[in-house]
N, C-alpha and C positions, 0 to 999 in steps of 0.2 A: 222667907217663905220656902218650903220644902217642895220637892217635885210633886208630891201627892196633892198639895194644895192648889197647883196649877192645873186648870181646865181650859184648854185652848179651844173653845167653841168658835165655830166660823163667824166672822164679823165682815162688815163692809159688803162688797160684791158678792163674796162667798156665801154670806148670810141669806141674801136675796135668792141664791140658787137653792140653797137648803130649803127655803120656804117653798119652792116649786116642786119639792120632791118628798112629799110627806104622806101621799096616797099609797096604798098597798099595791105592790108589783110583784111579778114573779122573781125579780131580782132585788134583794136587800144588800145595799151597800154600806159597809162599816169603814168609816173615813179613812183615807189615805190619798195623798194628792196625785201621784202619777196615774192610778187608776181612775181617779175622778176626772182628770183631764181627758183620758180615753172615753169615758162615759159621755162627757159633754160633747167632745169632738164628733161622736158618732150618733148622738142624740138618741140614746138608748133610754128606755124608761126604767127607772129604778126608784126606790125607797131609801132615802139617806137616813143613816143612823150615826150619830156623833158618838165617838169613843174617846174617853179620857186615856191616852197612852200611859199616863203615869198612875192611873188607878182603874184598872180594867174590871168590868163587870164580869160576874160569873158566867153568864151566858156567852160572852165574847171568848172567854178563855176555853169554854167547852168546844166551840167551833173552831178555834185557832189556838192549839196547845203552846205554840211559840209565843203567843201574847202579842204580836206586832201587827200593827195596822199596815195595810188595809187587809179586809177579808170581805167575802160576799157570801150570802146564802141565795142559791139559785134553785128555785122549785124545791126548797127545804134540804138541799145539799150544800155543804160548806166547801169553800176553797180559799186559799191565801197566797201570798207572795205577789207583790204589785206588778211586775211585769209579766209573770205567768198569767195573772187575772187579765191584763190587757190582750194576751194572746187568746186567752179563752173567749174574750168578748168577739174578737174577730171571727172565731169559728161558731159560737152560739147565735150571733146576730149578723149573718152573712149579708143580709139586705141592707143593713145600716152601713152607710159610707161617711167619710173615706175609709178605705182599707188602710190601716196604719202600718201593716207589714208588707203591703203591696201584693200584686198577683204574680210578681216575677220571681222565680225560685232563687236566682242568683241575688237580687237585691234584697230579698227576704233574709238570706243568710248573711249578706253584708251588713244589713242593719243589726242583726244579732251579734255579729262580731264587734261593732262598735258601741253596742249597749253593755256588752261585756266589759269593754274598756273603761266606759263611763263608771260602771259599778265597782270595778277593781282599782281604778286609778284616780279619777277625778273626785268622786265622792269621798273616799277615805282621806285624801289630801286636803279637800275642803275642810273636813271636820278636824284634822290635825292642826291646820292652820288656825281655825278658830279656837281650839282648846290650848294651843301652845301659849305658855306664860312668859318664857324668857325671850328677849328680843332677838337673840341670836337664832333661836329655833324658829321664831316667827319669820325671820329673814329667809332662813333655808327653805321653809315649808312654802313660802310665797314664791320662791324661785321655782320649786318643783311644781307646784300648782299652776304657775304660769306656763311652764314647759309642757305639762299635760294638756292644758287647754289649747296651746298652739299645736300639739300634735293632733288633737281632735278637729280643730279648725282646718287643718291641712287637708282633711277629708271632706269639708262641707262644700257642696256644689253651689249652694246659694239659689234663692234666698234661704232655704232650709237645707237640712242635711243632704238629702237626696235630690234637690233641685226645687221644682215648683210644688212638689207634694210635701204635705205635713205628714211625717212618719213617726213611728214609736221611738226612733232615735232622738227626735226633738222632744217627744213626751218624756223620755227618760232623763234628759238634762234639764228640762224647764224649771223645776223647782229650785235648782241650785243656781239658775240664772236669776230668778226672781228674788231670791234671798241674798244675793251677792252684795247688796248694800250693807250688810252686816261687816263683810270683809272690807269694803270701802270705808266705812265709818272707823273700823277699829284695827285693821290689819295692813293698811297701806296699798291695798288691792285697787286697780283701775283698769276698766274694760279696755280702754284706748291704748294703754301701756302693755297689755297682752298682744293685740294687734289690731289694726283697723278692721281686719276681716272678722275677728272675734266679735268686736264692738257691734258691727253691722249685724252680724248673726244674732248675737244675744238681744239687741234692740228689737229685731223683728219677732223673735220667739216670745218675748215678754208681752207684745202686743196682741198675740193671737188670742181671739175671744175665749176660747176653751181654757186658756192658761189664766188670763186676766180676771175672768169671771170667777174663778175659783180661789182667788188670792184674798186673803184677809187683810184688815188694816194693820199696818206695821206696828202701830203704838201698842196693840194688844198682844204682839208677839214679843215685846221687849223682856218680860219676865223669863220666858223660855230661854232666848238666846243669851241673856245676861248670865245664866247659869253655865252655858258653854263657854262663854268668853272667860269665866272665872275658873274654868275646868272643875265644876261642881255638879254637872248634870249627871244623872244616874240612869239615863236611857241605856237600853241594851247595846247600842251602838257605841255610845261613850265608853262604856265598861269595857267593851271588847278592844277598843282602841289603846286604852291604858294598859290592858293586859297583853297587848301584842298580839291579839287574835284577829282572825278575819271578821269583818263586820257582818252581823246577821243579815 
């Protein structure tokens, strides 16, 4: 099966959420998990549009030249980049709570610092570990990944990153928590071996309703992750890592 033949439609709990968001709205959401968590967390009305990231439709490429999910159309105008979209939602829907960036200027900046850490360290290391083929590289990347998670965890106040509030830092890392079973089954990763604190944090994030309700059944994701595990995936992120470039 080639990447173009894979069509990762929402399944399970996520499919039920999709069914609830088919009516026309000012905001059209073109699938992408982190922004989706933000939309659900804040109960913002939106129309959901599924996008096949391996075979994009012409209209999607017209509104997002980078061709990466997610994207939105808001009152006929297009925007993209997942965490930029999440920040946009904070400004465009101020009456919808919780405020994922908080109202405190210091905490807002602090959250952005650690989102940057997630994007530049945790996510690339996660993908390198999944794609690594040689046992020696797998071991090295697992050690690096574990160190990166411990660094992040050292800043977690508990139960969420900033304390009792669920914020954009938690949104930013949630998809990689939900999919870490791939690493557990194939790369020797174990939450508890990272640290008890990391396990406690990951366990509570994955139970957050906005996170759990937008997660598809694992069995339907196997074709996608199998290609990464064999280092055959042709996503833009996978190609960037192989070429030694920064992930898009």
